[in-house]
C-alpha positions as CSV (number, residue, x, y, z in Angstrom):
1,M,14.4,6.2,-12.5
2,D,13.8,4.2,-9.0
3,L,10.2,3.8,-9.2
4,T,10.1,7.1,-6.8
5,G,8.6,9.6,-8.9
6,E,12.0,11.6,-8.7
7,Y,14.3,12.3,-11.3
8,E,17.6,14.3,-11.1
9,D,20.6,15.0,-12.8
10,R,23.5,17.5,-12.2
11,H,21.3,20.5,-12.7
12,F,17.7,19.5,-12.5
13,V,15.6,18.0,-10.3
14,V,11.8,17.2,-11.0
15,T,9.2,15.1,-8.7
16,R,6.5,13.9,-11.0
17,G,4.0,12.6,-8.0
18,D,4.2,9.4,-9.3
19,S,4.5,7.2,-5.8
20,R,5.4,3.5,-6.7
21,I,7.5,1.0,-4.6
22,A,9.0,-2.1,-6.1
23,V,8.8,-5.3,-3.3
24,T,10.3,-8.6,-3.7
25,I,8.8,-11.3,-1.9
26,P,9.3,-15.1,-1.6
27,R,6.7,-17.2,-3.4
28,N,4.7,-19.4,-1.0
29,S,0.9,-20.5,-0.8
30,E,-0.1,-17.4,0.7
31,T,1.9,-14.9,-1.5
32,A,0.7,-16.6,-4.4
33,K,-3.0,-16.0,-3.8
34,L,-1.9,-12.2,-4.1
35,G,-3.1,-10.0,-6.9
36,R,-4.4,-6.7,-8.3
37,D,-7.0,-6.1,-5.7
38,N,-4.6,-6.7,-2.6
39,R,-3.9,-3.5,-0.5
40,F,-0.9,-2.7,2.1
41,I,0.1,-0.4,4.5
42,I,3.8,0.3,4.0
43,D,5.5,2.5,6.2
44,D,7.8,3.0,9.4
45,P,5.7,1.8,12.5
46,D,6.4,5.6,13.8
47,S,5.0,7.4,10.9
48,P,2.0,9.9,11.6
49,E,0.3,9.3,8.4
50,P,1.3,5.5,7.4
51,L,0.7,5.1,3.5
52,A,-1.5,2.8,1.8
53,Y,-0.6,1.0,-1.4
54,L,-1.9,-1.2,-4.0
55,L,-0.4,-4.1,-5.8
56,T,-0.6,-3.1,-9.8
57,K,1.6,-5.0,-11.0
58,P,2.2,-8.5,-10.0
59,L,5.1,-10.5,-11.6
60,K,4.9,-14.1,-10.8
61,A,6.1,-15.3,-13.9
62,G,9.9,-16.3,-14.6
63,L,11.5,-16.2,-11.0
64,T,10.0,-19.5,-9.6
65,F,10.9,-23.2,-10.2
66,N,9.1,-26.1,-8.8
67,D,7.2,-23.7,-6.5
68,Q,10.0,-22.1,-5.1
69,G,11.5,-18.5,-5.9
70,I,10.6,-15.0,-5.7
71,Y,8.1,-12.7,-6.7
72,K,8.3,-8.9,-7.9
73,F,5.4,-6.8,-7.3
74,V,4.9,-2.9,-8.4
75,M,2.9,-1.1,-5.7
76,Q,1.1,2.2,-6.3
77,E,0.5,4.4,-3.5
78,V,-3.3,5.1,-3.0
79,V,-5.5,7.1,-0.5
80,S,-6.3,5.0,2.7
81,T,-9.8,4.0,3.3
82,D,-12.3,3.5,6.4
83,D,-11.5,-0.1,6.0
84,D,-7.8,0.4,6.9
85,N,-6.6,0.0,10.6
86,L,-3.7,2.3,10.9
87,D,-3.2,1.6,14.3
88,L,-2.2,-2.2,13.4
89,M,-1.5,-1.1,9.6
90,I,-3.1,-3.7,8.2
91,A,-5.1,-2.2,4.9
92,D,-9.1,-3.4,4.4
93,Y,-8.8,-4.5,8.1
94,Y,-12.5,-3.6,8.7
95,K,-13.7,-6.2,5.8
96,H,-12.8,-9.0,7.4
97,F,-13.3,-7.8,11.4
98,R,-16.3,-6.1,13.2
99,R,-15.1,-2.5,14.5
100,E,-15.9,-1.6,17.8
101,A,-19.5,-0.4,19.2
102,F,-20.5,2.7,17.1
103,D,-20.4,5.9,19.3
104,D,-23.0,8.1,19.1
105,R,-20.9,11.1,17.7
106,Q,-22.2,12.6,14.6
107,P,-19.7,12.2,11.7
108,N,-17.6,15.5,10.6
109,P,-17.2,15.7,6.7
110,D,-14.2,17.6,7.2
111,D,-12.9,15.1,9.0
112,H,-10.5,12.5,6.8
113,H,-10.0,10.1,9.7
114,G,-5.9,10.9,10.3
115,R,-5.8,10.1,6.4
116,T,-4.1,12.6,3.9
117,V,-6.1,13.1,1.0
118,W,-3.9,13.6,-2.1
119,I,-6.1,13.2,-5.1
């Protein structure tokens, strides 16, 4: 009903596993560049496992006039990646900035780097 994946009435509650959120942001020169390939970390900064979202449904038409107005986006929860900086809460951070020096530890295949894998 409200894009959370939960539906309830007086006697029945079901969670469908659909985790989408609706976001309304102002239109400006930077937000005009956003599209379906953009990901975001949206969560409480104190959350132990910040959630990643992919912009899946950009609604940019009809809500602006003379380059002013708003955009409405629907975002789908996705699994965070190794390119996300969860400490800074910036998705795809390491696609644009270098990582600290690589240490000599061998990667552990069971280590999900603090991410919850739900797929």
